[in-house]
C-alpha positions, -999 to +999 in steps of 0.1 A: +510-224+515+498-211+481+480-230+454+511-235+432+531-249+462+503-273+471+499-284+435+536-289+433+534-310+464+510-334+447+531-335+416+562-342+436+544-370+454+535-386+420+571-382+409+585-397+441+562-426+436+576-434+402+550-416+382+520-431+398+509-426+434+488-451+454+455-441+470+441-461+499+412-487+496+378-494+508+373-476+541+338-488+552+348-524+541+378-523+565+357-508+594+333-537+590+361-563+590+370-549+624+334-554+637+320-519+631+283-518+625+277-491+598+242-500+586+232-464+591+223-434+568+257-420+579+274-452+567+311-451+576+308-416+591+289-431+621+323-441+634+333-405+637+307-405+665+310-440+679+346-452+673+371-426+661+400-447+673+390-474+647+391-448+620+427-440+629+435-477+630+422-482+595+442-452+582+473-467+597+466-501+581+465-484+547+497-465+553+514-497+563+501-512+530+518-485+510+492-459+504+505-425+494+472-407+498+447-412+527+410-404+520+392-391+550+361-407+566+339-378+555+323-394+523+289-396+539+295-370+567+274-340+560+260-312+581+223-320+571+230-357+579+244-349+613+216-325+620+190-352+613+206-372+641+199-344+665+234-329+666+240-292+665+257-273+637+288-269+659+289-306+667+284-314+630+313-292+619+335-306+647+329-341+634+339-330+599+371-315+613+377-347+632+377-367+599+407-347+587+424-346+621+423-384+625+439-389+591+465-362+596+474-377+631+477-412+616+498-399+587+522-380+610+525-408+635+533-433+608+558-410+591+576-402+624+580-439+630+590-448+595+617-421+592+637-439+619+638-470+597+668-470+574+660-478+537+623-476+539+604-471+506+574-451+519+564-416+508+550-391+533+513-394+525+489-366+517+454-364+532+425-360+508+392-348+523+364-369+509+333-350+496+307-375+486+280-367+461+246-354+471+233-388+462+255-403+489+239-381+515+204-392+503+215-428+508+191-440+482+216-451+455+212-420+434+249-415+432+247-444+407+218-430+387+223-392+387+186-388+391+181-362+418+147-349+407+135-316+393+138-297+425+176-302+427+193-274+407+228-259+406+222-235+435+208-263+457+239-285+451+262-256+458+244-247+490+246-284+501+283-287+495+296-252+505+300-253+543+313-289+543+339-279+518+349-248+538+352-268+570+373-296+555+397-271+539+400-252+572+407-284+590+440-288+571+434-313+544+461-314+516+436-322+489+399-324+482+384-356+467+349-352+451+337-388+448+311-408+429+298-377+411+269-390+389+261-361+366+275-330+349+254-306+371+270-317+403+305-315+388+296-280+377+285-272+413+318-285+427+338-264+402+319-232+408+323-237+446+361-241+442+362-209+422+338-189+443+356-199+476+390-194+459+401-228+473+439-229+475+445-267+477+443-291+448+413-313+441+401-342+420+366-350+407+357-387+403+326-398+385+308-431+389+295-451+359+272-480+355+278-488+318+315-481+315+308-455+288+290-425+303+281-409+336+251-425+354+230-396+342+236-406+306+258-376+299+290-383+281+323-380+298+334-358+269+307-333+280+318-335+316+355-333+310+352-304+285+337-284+314+364-295+339+392-287+315+382-250+317+392-247+354+426-247+370+410-256+404+407-293+395+440-311+392+428-346+384+397-363+371+387-399+369+364-428+381+358-444+415+336-472+427+330-487+393+338-523+384+374-528+376+368-543+342+357-508+330+389-491+341+412-498+312+389-484+285+380-454+307+416-445+312+421-446+275+391-425+269+400-399+296+436-395+284+422-384+250+398-359+266+420-341+292+455-331+301+447-334+338+460-363+359+439-394+356+427-410+389+411-444+392+400-464+422+375-491+412+356-513+436+365-550+439+341-562+412+320-580+438+283-579+433+257-573+461+230-599+462+200-580+475+179-611+481+205-630+501+219-598+516+255-607+509+284-599+485+290-624+457+327-629+450+342-614+418+350-640+392+375-618+375+393-598+401+411-605+433+442-589+448+464-608+424+445-593+394+447-558+408+484-564+410+486-573+373+462-546+361+475-517+382+507-516+361+486-517+329+464-488+342+496-468+350+511-476+316+479-463+299+482-430+317+467-432+352+487-411+378+467-421+409+455-456+415+437-472+445+406-491+455+371-484+466+343-506+481+353-542+490+390-536+485+413-538+515+448-531+527+460-563+510+446-549+477+466-517+482+497-536+492+494-556+460+490-524+439+519-506+457+542-536+454+535-540+417+539-504+409+572-501+428+586-533+413+579-522+377+588-485+380 
């Protein structure tokens, strides 16, 4: 299937969804709710090794909630990360392939079941292979600072991402999701890889932000999007894992800076209390608020909406229900 056909597939999904497709929600959050222990440098990717059936179960829960796009469990799955655990290159690549395979199997199983149900309102979901930032691999919080140090240059970032990208594409993903990108340099590395490898499936690049105005590195989104606008290998651009109260203004900003589809999947707005080692509830956002604000985000121009950390299938169900009822 050629690039134009795949791109049309994404556009058709958005159209079938009433002009705004629904992405799934917090993956690690849901794994933990089912009892998974992911306090590990591999984070949610540890379940690719220890409990792949649970990964498929969570994918199914998001499909049942109304997700149009599943994001794979490969956010923190990297070849260097697996090698550091004593796995071989072959085993590492096999686990990356498994992240796509599990999502595809869940999608196909769900679709086969739902098509026998008359009058269902689901769309056949697409599988987006997650490619977390270099900072996610470091597991030191630098995806929220953009400070990788003087020894991290463009070539190093491309070398880090290249084989993972190749494996995920070869495994049969429908889309590529570059997530929590903290600076312009890494976005440039992603774009150059897409062009050098002549990747034939669509992709999105999502930045993180800590101030709601700029990338964590301090670079403006205007700088970042001006670069992204020059390539046809990136189909959508946006923000993930930022507080939801930033979302509205960022959509308004991005729609003025790009013609590409806008994608947003904020976290729940909960705050981690490092001293008490627990999450503090959001005072402003719950599933009911996501339900209200999702329609506003769509009306402002977002074409893809979902949730990130601390959101759940109930969040996605609320978003899906609100968008369908108001389309």
